[in-house]
N, C-alpha and C positions, 0 to 999 in steps of 0.2 A: 810779852806774850807768855801766857801760862801753859804749863805742860799738862797733858792729859794723863790721868792716873790709870785709865783702863786702856787695853790694846785698841788700835784703830779699827779692827774688824774682828769677826768671829774667828775662833781658833780652828785648827784642823778637826779636833775631836767633835766640836760643835757642828761643823759642816757635815761630818759623817753621820752624826745622830739625826740631824734634821732631814737629810736626804737619803737615808739608808735604803728605802725601797726603790729609788730611782738610780742607784749607783751599781756599776759593774767595774770589775778590775781585770787587767790582763798582765801577763808576765811571761817571759821566756826562761826556760832552764835547759841546761845541756846534759846530755847523757851519752857516754861512749858505748858501743856495742862490743861484742866479743872479738870482732876484727878491727878494733880501735877506730871505727868510723864514728864521727861526731854527729849526733842528731840533736836538733833543737825542738823542744816541745813548747807550744804555746798553750797556755791555760787561760780560760775565760771563766770568771766567777761572778755571780750576782751576790751583792751584799746582804739583801733583805733576809733571806733564809739560808744563806751560804750554799746556794745551789751551784754546783759545778755545771756550767752550761755547755761548754765545748772545749775541745782540745784539737791540736793540729801537730803533726810530726813532719819535719822536713830536714834535709841536710843543708839547705841554703835558705835562710829566712830573709826574704826581701819584703819591702814595703807593699808590693803588690800582692804577695801571697798572704801576708798578715791581714791586709784589708779585706781580702776575699774570705778569710776565716771569720772576720768580724761580721761580714754580710751573711754568712752561713749561720753564724751563732745567733744573731738577732734578726728575725724577719722585720720588715719595715714598720709594721704596726706594733711591735713589741720591744722596740729598742729602748735602752735606759736613757735617762736625761744626761747622765755624766759617766765618763769612762776614765778611771784612774790608771795610769801607766807610768813606767819609769822613763828616763830620758835616753833610752838606748837608740843608737843610730839606725837600727832596723826599722823603727817607726819613722818613715820619711814623709815627705810632703804628699805623696799619694795616700798614705794612710790617714793623714789629717784631713785631706779633702774628702775622703770617703765618710769620715765621721761627720763632717759638716753636712754632707749631702743626706745622711740619715737623720739629721737633727740631734746628734749626740754632741755634747759639750766636752771637749778634751781637757783633762785635768792632769798634766804631768806632774809628778812629785818632784820635790827639791832634789838637787844633786846630792848623791850619796846618802839618801834618807830612806832606806828600805822599810823603816818602821811606819812610814806614811801609807804603804801599800801592804799592811800587815795581814789582812785576810787572805790574799792570794799567796803571800809569802808562807803563811801558815799551811795552806793547801799543798804547796810545793814541798814543804817539809814532811807533811803527812804522806804524800806520794812517795817520797824517797824512803822514809823510815818504815812505813807500813807495807810497801810493795817493791819498789825497784832495788832496794838494798839487799833484798833476798833472792833476787832472780838474775840470771844472765840473759841479756837481750841479744838475739841473733841477728836482727835487722829491723828495718822500718815497719814492715808488715807485722812482725812479732810484737814490736813495741806498741803499735796501734791496738792489737788485740788485748794486750795486757792492760793498757790504759782504758780501753772501752770496758772491760770487765770491772776494773777498780772504780771507774766512774759510776757505773751502775750500783755497785756496792756502797760507794760513798754517798750517793743521793738517796738510795732506797732503804739502806739498812744501818749504816754506821751512825751511832749516836754522837751528838754534839752537846757539850756542856752549855754553850751559849744559847741553845735552843731547848733548854730544860730536858736534856737527854732524849731528844727526838731527832729523827733524821730530817734532812732538808725537804723531802717529799713526805708530808705528814702520813702516819700510818694509823690504822685502826687498832684499838687495844683488843687483843685476843685474850679472852678470859677462860674459855673452855677448850679441852682437848689435851692430848699428850704432847709434850714438848719434844721436838726433833731438831736435829741440826743438819744443815746443808753445807758442803764445802764450797768456798769461794776461792778462786785462784789456786786451785790444786791444794786445798787444805791449808793455805796460808792464813786464811781467816775462816770463821764459821759464822753462819747466819742461823739463828734460832727462831723457830716459829712453832705454833700449835696447829695440830691437824685433827 
């Protein structure tokens, strides 16, 4: 029997490049509040334009709650073909059944391989570095407001090198007018535009 010189199937990078417009990724991260209560934040990201689709904040992440967040993030006619996630126990059988019912193929990453879910890991790092590391969170409602404001800034104004320094929601080029700046998140960031 002769050995094959090439791998038996396509690699992970090839899979991502071939299906980039039909892939979404989810992940959870943990954040303590000022009263040392632990809150879990679920982040949903589409790979094509790196659009931050949805987020959810809860003190108790269950499979039912996470599957409800997925249903709210993707209407039935706009669901991605693939969903990349880690092998956390929070994603239980209820979550997998909901994905199948929506027509989404579940793609859990390999054990202890966060590099396979790099886009959403990068988003979580940006959330921490650019937003949450500079603020004190008072509670769940406060965290929702902070993440909602940062999500709007991330999708509409923040530039991405992978998108040729454009935002996930494409913007029109403003050529005329005086340049002004608007504060975002209490002047943590600035948004520049022409008026």
